[in-house]
C-alpha positions in Angstrom: 51.7 -31.5 -48.7 48.4 -28.8 -48.1 45.8 -30.7 -46.2 42.3 -28.5 -46.7 39.5 -28.4 -44.3 35.9 -29.0 -46.7 33.5 -27.2 -44.6 29.4 -26.0 -45.8 29.6 -22.4 -45.4 26.2 -21.0 -45.2 27.3 -17.2 -45.8 30.5 -16.4 -46.8 34.5 -17.5 -46.8 37.2 -15.2 -45.7 40.9 -14.9 -47.4 43.4 -17.6 -46.9 46.4 -16.3 -45.6 49.7 -18.2 -45.7 52.2 -18.1 -43.2 56.0 -19.8 -43.6 55.2 -23.5 -44.2 51.8 -23.1 -42.5 48.6 -22.5 -44.7 45.2 -21.0 -42.5 42.3 -21.1 -44.0 39.6 -18.8 -41.9 36.0 -19.8 -42.1 33.2 -17.6 -40.5 29.9 -19.6 -40.6 26.7 -18.3 -38.8 27.2 -20.7 -36.2 30.6 -19.5 -34.9 34.5 -19.1 -35.8 36.3 -22.2 -37.2 40.1 -22.1 -38.1 41.8 -25.5 -39.8 45.6 -25.3 -40.1 47.6 -28.1 -42.3 51.0 -28.4 -43.3 53.7 -30.8 -44.1 54.7 -31.4 -40.1 51.4 -31.3 -39.2 49.1 -34.2 -38.2 45.8 -33.1 -37.0 43.8 -29.8 -37.4 42.7 -27.4 -34.4 39.1 -26.0 -34.3 38.5 -23.5 -32.0 35.4 -22.9 -29.7 33.6 -20.0 -29.7 33.7 -18.3 -25.8 30.2 -18.3 -23.8 28.8 -16.3 -21.6 28.5 -16.9 -18.4 25.0 -16.9 -16.8 25.0 -14.5 -14.6 24.3 -15.2 -10.6 21.1 -15.0 -8.6 20.7 -12.6 -6.1 18.1 -13.9 -3.6 17.9 -10.9 -1.6 17.3 -8.8 -4.7 15.2 -10.9 -6.0 13.2 -10.2 -2.9 13.1 -6.8 -2.8 11.9 -6.9 -6.4 8.9 -9.0 -5.2 8.2 -6.5 -2.3 8.4 -3.3 -4.7 6.1 -5.6 -6.9 3.6 -5.8 -3.9 3.9 -1.8 -3.0 2.3 -1.4 -6.8 -0.9 -1.1 -6.8 -4.4 1.1 -7.1 -3.7 3.7 -4.4 -6.5 4.4 -1.5 -8.6 7.6 -2.0 -8.2 10.6 -0.3 -11.9 10.4 1.2 -14.3 7.9 0.9 -14.1 4.1 1.0 -11.9 1.7 0.0 -11.3 -2.5 0.5 -7.7 -4.3 1.7 -6.9 -7.8 2.2 -4.0 -8.3 4.7 -2.0 -11.5 5.2 -1.8 -12.5 9.0 0.1 -15.7 8.7 3.1 -14.6 10.0 1.8 -12.5 12.6 0.0 -12.6 16.4 -1.7 -9.0 16.0 -3.3 -6.7 13.2 -0.4 -4.0 15.3 -3.3 -1.7 15.2 -4.9 0.3 18.3 -8.0 2.0 18.0 -11.3 4.3 19.5 -14.3 2.6 20.1 -16.1 5.5 21.3 -19.2 4.8 19.2 -21.7 2.4 18.2 -22.4 5.0 15.5 -19.2 4.5 13.4 -16.7 1.4 13.4 -13.4 2.6 15.3 -11.2 4.5 14.3 -7.4 4.0 14.3 -5.2 5.9 16.7 -2.3 4.4 15.7 -0.1 1.9 13.7 1.9 0.5 15.8 5.7 -1.1 15.0 5.3 -4.6 14.2 2.2 -6.5 13.2 -0.2 -7.4 9.8 -1.2 -3.8 9.0 2.0 -2.7 9.6 3.6 -5.0 7.5 0.7 -4.5 4.8 1.6 -0.8 5.1 5.1 -1.5 4.0 4.5 -4.0 1.2 1.5 -1.8 -0.1 2.2 2.2 0.7 -0.3 3.5 -1.1 -3.1 1.7 0.2 -1.5 2.1 3.9 -4.2 2.1 6.8 -3.4 5.2 8.9 -4.9 7.2 11.9 -8.5 8.4 11.8 -9.1 5.5 8.9 -12.5 3.9 10.5 -12.5 0.3 10.3 -16.2 -0.4 8.6 -16.6 -4.1 8.4 -14.3 -7.0 8.4 -14.7 -10.0 7.2 -18.3 -8.8 6.0 -19.0 -8.1 9.1 -20.3 -4.8 9.9 -22.1 -4.4 13.1 -19.8 -2.5 16.1 -20.2 -5.4 18.6 -19.2 -7.9 15.6 -16.2 -5.9 14.3 -14.8 -5.5 17.9 -14.7 -8.8 18.2 -13.0 -9.9 15.3 -10.1 -7.3 16.2 -9.6 -8.7 19.2 -9.8 -12.5 18.4 -7.3 -14.8 16.7 -6.1 -13.6 13.3 -7.2 -16.1 10.1 -4.7 -16.2 7.8 -6.1 -13.0 6.0 -8.5 -10.7 6.5 -10.4 -8.1 4.5 -11.2 -4.7 5.8 -13.5 -1.8 4.6 -11.8 1.2 5.7 -13.5 4.5 5.3 -11.1 7.8 5.3 -12.2 11.4 6.6 -11.7 14.2 5.5 -11.7 17.5 7.8 -14.5 19.9 7.6 -14.6 23.2 9.7 -18.1 23.9 11.1 -18.6 27.5 12.4 -21.7 28.2 14.8 -22.9 30.9 16.3 -25.3 31.1 19.7 -27.9 31.4 20.9 -29.8 28.7 19.5 -29.5 25.0 20.6 -26.9 22.8 18.5 -29.6 19.9 17.8 -27.2 16.6 18.0 -26.4 14.0 20.0 -23.0 12.8 20.7 -21.4 9.6 21.9 -17.9 9.6 23.0 -15.7 7.4 26.0 -13.9 9.2 28.7 -10.6 9.1 27.1 -11.6 8.9 23.4 -10.6 12.0 20.8 -13.5 13.9 20.9 -17.0 12.5 20.5 -19.0 10.9 17.2 -22.2 12.4 16.2 -24.9 9.4 16.9 -27.9 11.9 16.0 -28.9 14.8 14.5 -31.7 17.4 14.9 -34.0 19.6 12.7 -34.3 23.2 13.6 -30.7 22.9 15.5 -27.9 24.8 14.4 -25.8 21.9 12.7 -29.2 21.5 10.9 -28.8 24.9 9.7 -25.2 24.8 8.9 -25.4 21.9 7.2 -28.4 23.3 4.6 -25.9 26.8 4.1 -22.9 23.9 2.5 -24.7 20.6 1.6 -21.1 19.7 0.1 -19.7 19.8 3.4 -22.6 18.9 5.7 -22.2 16.7 8.7 -24.0 13.6 10.0 -24.2 10.4 11.6 -20.5 8.9 12.5 -18.7 11.9 12.0 -16.4 13.0 14.6 -15.8 16.2 16.5 -11.8 16.1 17.0 -11.4 19.6 17.8 -12.9 22.8 19.7 -11.8 26.5 18.6 -8.0 24.3 18.1 -8.1 22.8 20.8 -7.9 18.9 20.8 -10.2 17.1 23.6 -11.1 13.9 25.1 -14.6 13.3 24.9 -15.7 14.0 28.8 -13.9 17.9 28.2 -15.3 18.2 24.7 -19.3 18.4 25.9 -18.7 21.6 28.5 -16.4 23.1 26.0 -19.1 23.0 23.7 -22.0 24.2 26.2 -19.4 27.4 27.4 -19.0 28.9 24.2 -21.0 31.0 22.4 -19.2 30.5 19.0 -17.9 27.7 18.0 -15.2 26.4 15.1 -15.6 22.7 15.5 -13.1 20.4 13.4 -14.9 17.3 12.0 -13.7 14.2 10.0 -16.0 13.7 8.2 -16.5 10.2 6.4 
């Protein structure tokens, strides 16, 4: 007795193969591979179901790492100039910054980024926009007045903070006496150098600016070194007065 399975074949049917008392018809369709077997002693037909591929298991750690990698992508901060960052602070008690607020002519300058806090975490996730030493915080949450910026930096943190940051470049200023330097400086006893708060016409600095317009220094710029020596504010002024030839390393913002 011969049993033939009737199947609608949308593509093609393969060649039948006979073996002993069995006749096997292999029917290959678009949906899969079916095998119908019949013979004198067979009471039923057997259908083979195609094997399904298992779905890959999720790896939560890997997914978090991928999220972190995505967060690290974004526009890079400029090597010189201003940029804005928004820093989430919900999981942190502090920003994780140390700063120098030597002058009202400039915002607080970052001295160090600590190991914990909102800013270190932001730097880890956004290395191209990382805040780093010598950056100046020009405003925080649209507050730019010196006292208001310090108040917000020292106060309780909201869910996030928006910082406008100024990144400097170094300028070497060579001056030779006689003549007055023609500038006023703000500093604190232990501040990093001193901040220019006023420039006077006719001084050596004003003349240097006229001769070097692309590197001209001005209000809010910070003298960080004198003749290659890093000095605190209290030691910088006597050095400026004592030396006849000066090479000033200035952080120009």
